[in-house]
C-alpha positions as CSV (number, residue, x, y, z in Angstrom):
1,M,-15.3,3.3,77.9
2,N,-18.9,3.4,78.5
3,L,-22.2,1.6,76.7
4,V,-22.3,4.1,73.5
5,S,-18.3,4.8,73.1
6,R,-18.3,1.2,72.9
7,S,-21.4,0.2,70.8
8,R,-19.7,3.1,68.7
9,A,-16.4,1.3,68.6
10,L,-17.9,-1.7,67.5
11,T,-20.2,-0.3,64.8
12,L,-17.0,1.1,63.2
13,L,-14.8,-1.3,63.6
14,G,-17.3,-3.6,61.8
15,A,-17.7,-1.2,58.8
16,A,-13.8,-1.2,58.5
17,A,-13.8,-5.2,58.3
18,A,-16.7,-5.0,56.2
19,L,-14.7,-2.5,53.9
20,A,-11.3,-4.4,54.0
21,A,-13.3,-7.8,53.0
22,A,-14.7,-5.6,50.2
23,T,-11.4,-4.2,48.7
24,P,-9.6,-6.6,46.1
25,V,-6.0,-7.2,47.6
26,R,-3.8,-6.3,44.4
27,A,-1.0,-8.6,44.0
28,Q,2.1,-7.3,44.0
29,S,3.9,-7.3,40.2
30,V,6.6,-9.8,39.1
31,K,9.8,-8.6,38.0
32,L,10.7,-10.0,34.8
33,R,13.9,-9.0,32.6
34,I,13.3,-9.5,28.9
35,A,15.0,-8.1,25.8
36,A,13.7,-6.9,22.7
37,V,15.9,-5.8,19.2
38,P,14.2,-2.7,17.5
39,T,13.2,-4.9,14.2
40,D,9.2,-6.1,13.5
41,S,10.7,-9.6,14.4
42,Y,12.4,-8.8,17.4
43,A,9.6,-6.4,18.3
44,E,7.1,-8.3,20.1
45,P,7.8,-7.4,23.7
46,Y,7.3,-3.8,23.0
47,Y,4.0,-4.6,21.4
48,I,3.0,-6.4,24.4
49,N,4.4,-4.0,27.3
50,D,3.2,-1.1,25.5
51,G,-0.4,-2.9,24.6
52,G,-0.7,-3.3,28.3
53,F,-0.9,-7.2,28.4
54,F,1.9,-7.2,30.2
55,A,0.5,-5.2,33.3
56,K,-2.7,-6.8,33.3
57,A,-0.9,-10.3,33.9
58,G,0.9,-8.3,37.1
59,I,4.3,-8.8,35.4
60,D,6.6,-5.8,35.4
61,V,9.2,-6.5,32.4
62,E,12.3,-4.3,32.6
63,I,13.1,-4.6,28.3
64,T,16.6,-4.6,27.3
65,V,17.5,-3.4,23.9
66,F,20.0,-5.9,21.9
67,P,21.6,-4.7,18.5
68,T,20.7,-8.4,17.4
69,G,18.9,-11.5,18.7
70,G,22.2,-13.4,18.8
71,Q,23.3,-12.1,21.8
72,I,20.0,-12.7,23.8
73,T,20.7,-16.5,24.3
74,N,24.5,-15.3,26.0
75,A,21.9,-13.1,27.9
76,V,19.9,-15.9,29.2
77,A,22.6,-18.6,29.8
78,G,24.3,-16.0,32.3
79,N,21.2,-15.2,34.2
80,A,21.3,-11.4,33.0
81,L,18.3,-12.1,31.4
82,D,15.1,-14.6,32.5
83,V,13.4,-15.2,28.9
84,G,14.0,-13.8,25.8
85,I,13.2,-14.6,22.3
86,A,15.6,-16.5,20.1
87,D,15.7,-18.5,16.6
88,P,15.7,-21.9,17.0
89,I,19.3,-22.9,15.8
90,Q,20.7,-20.3,18.8
91,V,18.4,-22.0,21.4
92,G,18.9,-25.6,19.8
93,S,22.8,-24.7,19.8
94,G,22.7,-23.8,23.3
95,F,20.9,-26.9,24.6
96,L,23.1,-29.6,22.8
97,R,26.6,-27.6,24.4
98,G,24.7,-28.2,27.8
99,V,22.6,-24.7,28.7
100,P,19.1,-25.9,29.7
101,F,17.3,-23.4,27.0
102,G,13.4,-24.9,26.5
103,F,10.5,-23.0,24.2
104,F,7.7,-22.4,26.2
105,A,5.6,-20.1,24.0
106,G,5.5,-19.0,19.5
107,G,6.7,-16.0,18.6
108,M,7.4,-14.4,15.1
109,L,6.2,-16.9,12.4
110,Y,7.7,-16.3,8.6
111,S,5.4,-16.2,5.5
112,T,6.7,-16.2,2.2
113,D,3.8,-14.5,1.2
114,E,5.1,-11.5,3.5
115,P,8.5,-11.4,3.7
116,T,9.7,-9.4,6.5
117,S,13.4,-10.3,5.4
118,Q,15.3,-10.1,2.2
119,L,18.8,-10.2,0.6
120,C,19.5,-7.0,-0.6
121,T,22.2,-5.5,-2.9
122,S,23.1,-2.1,-3.9
123,K,20.9,-0.8,-7.0
124,T,24.2,0.1,-8.8
125,G,26.6,-2.3,-8.0
126,P,28.1,-5.2,-10.0
127,I,25.9,-7.8,-8.2
128,K,23.0,-8.9,-10.4
129,S,22.7,-13.0,-9.6
130,A,23.8,-15.2,-6.8
131,K,27.1,-16.1,-9.2
132,D,28.2,-12.6,-8.4
133,L,28.8,-12.9,-4.9
134,D,30.8,-15.8,-5.0
135,G,34.1,-14.3,-3.4
136,K,32.3,-11.3,-1.8
137,T,31.5,-10.5,1.7
138,I,27.5,-11.2,2.7
139,G,26.1,-9.2,6.1
140,V,23.6,-10.6,8.5
141,N,22.3,-9.9,11.5
142,G,23.9,-12.9,13.4
143,L,26.9,-15.3,12.4
144,R,26.2,-19.1,12.9
145,S,22.0,-17.5,12.6
146,M,19.2,-18.5,10.3
147,A,19.9,-15.6,8.5
148,E,23.4,-16.6,7.4
149,F,22.4,-20.5,6.7
150,A,19.0,-19.8,5.1
151,T,21.5,-17.4,2.6
152,R,24.0,-19.9,1.9
153,E,20.9,-22.1,1.1
154,W,19.7,-19.7,-0.9
155,L,23.0,-19.0,-2.8
156,R,23.6,-22.8,-3.4
157,A,20.2,-23.1,-4.4
158,N,21.1,-20.4,-7.3
159,G,24.2,-21.1,-8.4
160,A,26.9,-19.7,-5.9
161,D,29.4,-21.5,-4.0
162,P,28.5,-20.2,-0.2
163,E,32.4,-21.7,0.6
164,K,34.0,-18.7,-1.3
165,I,31.8,-16.2,0.1
166,Q,32.8,-14.6,3.5
167,F,29.9,-14.3,6.3
168,V,30.1,-10.6,8.6
169,E,27.8,-10.1,11.3
170,I,26.4,-6.3,11.4
171,P,23.5,-5.0,13.4
172,P,20.1,-4.6,11.5
173,S,20.2,-0.6,11.6
174,A,23.6,-0.8,10.3
175,M,22.9,-3.0,7.0
176,P,21.4,-0.2,4.3
177,P,24.1,2.1,4.7
178,A,26.6,-0.7,4.9
179,L,25.0,-1.9,1.8
180,Q,25.4,1.6,0.1
181,R,28.9,2.2,1.1
182,G,29.8,-0.9,-0.2
183,T,31.2,-2.5,3.2
184,V,29.5,-5.6,2.0
185,A,28.2,-6.8,-1.3
186,A,25.0,-8.0,-0.1
187,G,23.4,-8.0,3.2
188,V,20.4,-9.8,4.8
189,V,17.6,-6.7,5.4
190,S,14.8,-6.9,7.5
191,E,11.7,-4.8,8.6
192,P,11.7,-1.9,9.4
193,N,14.7,-1.1,7.0
194,L,13.8,-3.2,4.1
195,T,11.4,-0.7,3.2
196,I,13.3,2.2,3.6
197,V,16.4,0.5,1.8
198,T,15.6,2.5,-1.6
199,E,16.6,5.7,0.3
200,F,20.4,4.0,0.4
201,D,20.1,3.2,-3.5
202,V,19.6,-0.6,-2.4
203,V,17.5,-3.2,-4.1
204,P,15.9,-6.4,-2.4
205,M,17.6,-9.6,-4.7
206,G,16.0,-12.9,-3.2
207,K,13.7,-14.2,-0.2
208,V,16.5,-15.9,1.3
209,Y,14.5,-17.4,4.0
210,D,12.7,-19.5,1.3
211,A,15.6,-21.7,1.0
212,C,14.4,-22.3,5.0
213,A,10.7,-23.1,4.3
214,K,7.7,-21.3,3.3
215,Y,6.5,-21.2,6.8
216,F,8.3,-21.2,10.0
217,Y,9.5,-19.3,13.5
218,I,12.3,-17.3,13.2
219,N,11.8,-16.6,16.4
220,S,10.1,-18.4,19.7
221,W,10.4,-17.0,23.7
222,F,12.4,-19.4,25.5
223,A,14.3,-19.3,29.5
224,R,16.2,-21.6,31.0
225,R,14.6,-24.4,32.4
226,E,15.3,-24.4,35.6
227,W,14.1,-20.8,35.7
228,L,10.5,-22.0,34.1
229,S,10.1,-24.6,37.0
230,A,10.8,-22.3,39.7
231,N,8.4,-19.8,37.9
232,A,5.7,-21.8,37.2
233,E,3.0,-19.5,37.8
234,T,4.9,-16.5,36.5
235,A,5.7,-18.5,33.6
236,R,2.3,-18.9,32.9
237,K,0.8,-15.7,33.2
238,L,3.6,-14.8,30.7
239,V,2.4,-17.4,28.0
240,R,-1.1,-15.6,28.2
241,A,0.2,-12.1,28.0
242,I,2.1,-13.1,25.0
243,Y,-0.6,-15.0,23.4
244,E,-3.6,-11.8,24.2
245,G,-0.5,-9.8,23.1
246,A,0.1,-11.4,19.6
247,R,-3.6,-11.9,19.0
248,W,-4.0,-8.2,19.7
249,A,-0.9,-6.8,17.3
250,N,-1.8,-8.9,14.6
251,A,-5.3,-7.4,14.6
252,H,-3.9,-3.4,15.3
253,R,-1.6,-3.2,13.1
254,P,-1.2,0.7,12.7
255,D,-0.7,0.3,16.9
256,T,2.0,-1.9,16.6
257,L,3.5,0.1,13.7
258,Q,3.6,3.5,15.9
259,T,5.0,1.7,18.7
260,L,7.9,0.6,16.2
261,A,8.5,4.0,14.8
262,K,8.9,5.2,18.4
263,Y,11.9,2.7,19.7
264,A,13.4,1.9,16.2
265,K,13.3,5.8,16.0
266,L,11.8,6.0,12.5
267,D,9.5,8.4,10.4
268,L,5.8,6.5,10.6
269,E,5.4,7.6,7.0
270,K,7.8,5.9,5.6
271,I,7.5,2.9,6.9
272,R,3.8,2.2,6.9
273,K,4.0,-0.4,3.4
274,M,6.5,-2.8,5.3
275,H,5.9,-5.8,5.2
276,R,4.5,-6.5,8.6
277,A,5.5,-9.3,11.2
278,S,3.0,-12.3,12.4
279,Y,3.0,-13.3,15.6
280,D,1.7,-17.1,16.3
281,T,-0.4,-18.2,19.5
282,L,1.1,-21.6,19.8
283,L,4.3,-23.3,20.2
284,D,4.3,-26.0,16.8
285,P,7.1,-28.2,16.8
286,K,6.6,-28.5,13.1
287,K,7.1,-24.9,12.5
288,L,10.6,-25.2,14.8
289,Q,11.6,-28.2,12.6
290,P,13.4,-26.5,9.8
291,P,15.7,-24.1,11.1
292,L,16.9,-27.2,13.1
293,D,17.4,-29.1,9.6
294,I,19.2,-26.9,7.8
295,A,21.7,-25.8,10.9
296,L,22.2,-29.6,10.6
297,K,23.0,-29.4,7.3
298,Y,25.5,-26.5,7.9
299,H,27.4,-28.2,10.9
300,A,25.8,-25.2,13.0
301,I,24.3,-28.6,15.4
302,E,26.6,-31.9,16.2
303,K,23.6,-34.0,15.8
304,Q,19.8,-34.1,14.7
305,L,17.7,-32.3,17.2
306,D,14.0,-33.0,17.2
307,A,12.3,-29.6,18.0
308,A,9.6,-31.8,20.7
309,Q,12.9,-31.7,22.7
310,L,13.4,-27.8,22.8
311,M,10.1,-27.0,24.1
312,V,8.5,-27.0,28.1
313,K,5.3,-27.2,28.6
314,V,4.1,-24.6,31.6
């Protein structure tokens, strides 16, 4: 190589090195298996994903759709999912049985001011009060769940005897038709189905979740503790994505409504006036505790459980 050729080669090599140094190296996306249910209460993963917050955090999610929230805990317990959202009773029950669950981020916050779930019955049927439900069957989205125990407490407070009432599990989307057919005498209906129950001649009869507390977590984000420990950096990125997505979802309800209509396969115009879920941007043990207390009362958990025991700082 002559002197000119050598000089040109060095110049090109230096330029390439400078270009490489100036070009940011993109980290490979982390693969993450999560779950969602096509109801507003459990649709937060859809909103975060469609809003681009998982991608922004470098997380590539695979979302598995479940018909009810109760099945998510089984999937996380069996390592079929990395993380999920579930109510404190389901996670607390698993924790006391030795499954190393841990909540790491707050989720959907129930508010009596904007109830996203109510006990409903047929408009033309014989059920007019809680007492009328004695000896009848009530549908809930999961047995031995928040929906069942809050309903039991509401029934007791309103003069019915929960011990005389049978509870059956029915997926959220199937609840209004089941009420219309008379398959169940009453059922806990969640948004977006709550808004369209009038199409099935179904009407709300009580805010059963108020029997637990006026404000509490319907669900929060959880995983197995060994997964959180082994994937600490991913978990921290996930929490940031969750809370950024939660703030965005709370402030952009028209956008999330379109997402919900898409995944729940509902007419957007029919659900515009629905009560919307709100998502918390912290994990507060005081909001986890009420469901645990009612679960103890109805023997869903074996002993008193402090909500702080279920929390993991990431």
